[in-house]
C-alpha positions in Angstrom: 121.7 -45.4 124.9 121.7 -48.9 126.1 123.0 -51.5 123.6 122.1 -54.8 125.3 121.2 -56.4 128.7 122.3 -59.7 130.1 120.5 -61.8 132.7 121.6 -65.0 134.4 119.6 -68.2 134.2 120.2 -71.6 135.7 119.0 -73.8 132.9 119.9 -72.1 129.6 117.9 -74.5 127.3 114.7 -74.2 129.4 115.0 -70.5 129.8 115.8 -70.0 126.1 112.6 -71.8 125.2 110.6 -69.8 127.8 111.9 -66.5 126.4 111.4 -67.5 122.8 107.8 -68.1 123.6 107.1 -64.9 125.7 109.1 -62.6 123.4 107.4 -63.6 120.2 104.5 -61.1 120.6 107.2 -58.3 120.9 108.9 -59.4 117.6 112.1 -60.7 119.2 113.9 -63.5 117.5 116.5 -66.0 118.9 119.5 -64.7 117.0 122.6 -66.2 118.6 123.1 -69.6 120.4 126.3 -70.5 122.1 127.1 -73.1 124.7 126.7 -70.7 127.6 124.6 -67.9 126.2 121.5 -67.1 123.9 120.8 -63.7 122.4 117.4 -62.3 121.4 116.7 -59.2 119.4 115.4 -57.8 116.1 118.6 -57.4 114.0 121.2 -58.1 116.6 121.0 -59.5 120.2 119.7 -56.9 122.7 118.7 -59.4 125.5 121.2 -62.1 126.4 120.6 -65.1 128.7 123.8 -66.3 130.3 124.0 -69.7 131.9 124.9 -69.6 135.5 123.8 -73.1 136.7 125.0 -72.7 140.3 123.6 -69.3 140.9 120.6 -68.8 143.2 117.3 -67.3 142.0 117.2 -63.6 141.8 116.1 -62.0 145.1 112.7 -60.5 145.1 114.0 -57.3 146.7 117.0 -56.8 144.4 115.4 -53.7 142.9 116.5 -54.3 139.3 114.4 -55.2 136.3 114.6 -55.2 132.5 112.0 -53.3 130.6 111.2 -54.1 127.0 109.0 -52.1 124.6 105.9 -53.5 122.9 104.1 -52.1 119.9 100.7 -52.4 121.4 98.6 -53.0 124.5 97.7 -56.4 123.1 101.3 -57.4 122.8 101.8 -56.5 126.5 98.9 -58.6 127.5 100.0 -61.5 125.3 103.6 -61.4 126.8 102.2 -61.5 130.3 99.8 -64.3 129.6 102.4 -66.4 127.9 104.8 -66.0 130.7 102.3 -67.2 133.3 101.3 -70.2 131.2 105.0 -71.2 130.7 105.8 -71.1 134.5 106.7 -67.5 135.1 104.9 -65.6 137.9 102.8 -62.4 137.9 104.6 -59.4 139.4 102.2 -56.8 138.1 99.1 -57.3 136.0 98.8 -55.6 132.7 97.4 -52.1 133.1 98.1 -48.4 132.9 100.9 -47.0 135.0 102.2 -43.5 135.7 105.8 -43.2 134.5 108.2 -40.4 135.2 107.0 -38.5 132.1 104.0 -40.3 130.6 101.2 -42.7 131.4 102.1 -46.0 129.9 100.6 -49.5 129.7 102.8 -52.2 131.2 103.0 -55.6 132.9 105.6 -57.3 135.1 106.6 -60.9 135.4 109.2 -63.0 137.2 110.9 -65.5 134.9 111.8 -69.0 135.9 114.9 -67.7 137.8 113.2 -64.9 139.5 114.4 -62.2 137.2 111.9 -59.3 137.0 110.9 -58.3 133.4 108.6 -55.5 132.4 107.0 -55.0 129.1 105.5 -51.6 128.2 104.0 -49.5 125.5 102.8 -45.9 125.3 99.3 -45.8 124.0 99.0 -43.8 120.8 96.8 -41.1 122.3 99.6 -40.4 124.9 102.6 -40.2 122.4 
């Protein structure tokens, strides 16, 4: 089981505001703020943003992404829409996808630093 994930961001304050806005439909809260890191989660930080002001944007072909769970299709759509409005980019419109073991509903975005983030839910009929 994975406990938490960290991603690098160039401007911690700007990225923390971006993530606070886009994670709200998923129920994530900004739980920890330190000079070089901000942690989001429900009861403890599960997603950390780490300041790396001199690092380049994440490469489009890096092959890595973070996937977060949503409670509903509506939350997936809201996450995606909020990300685009706040300056993120679309990397996969909301819609059904074939996973390894189930059809799920998901969407992909690139954050302000190029990090690829997916949000997904398994519709109730498929659980």
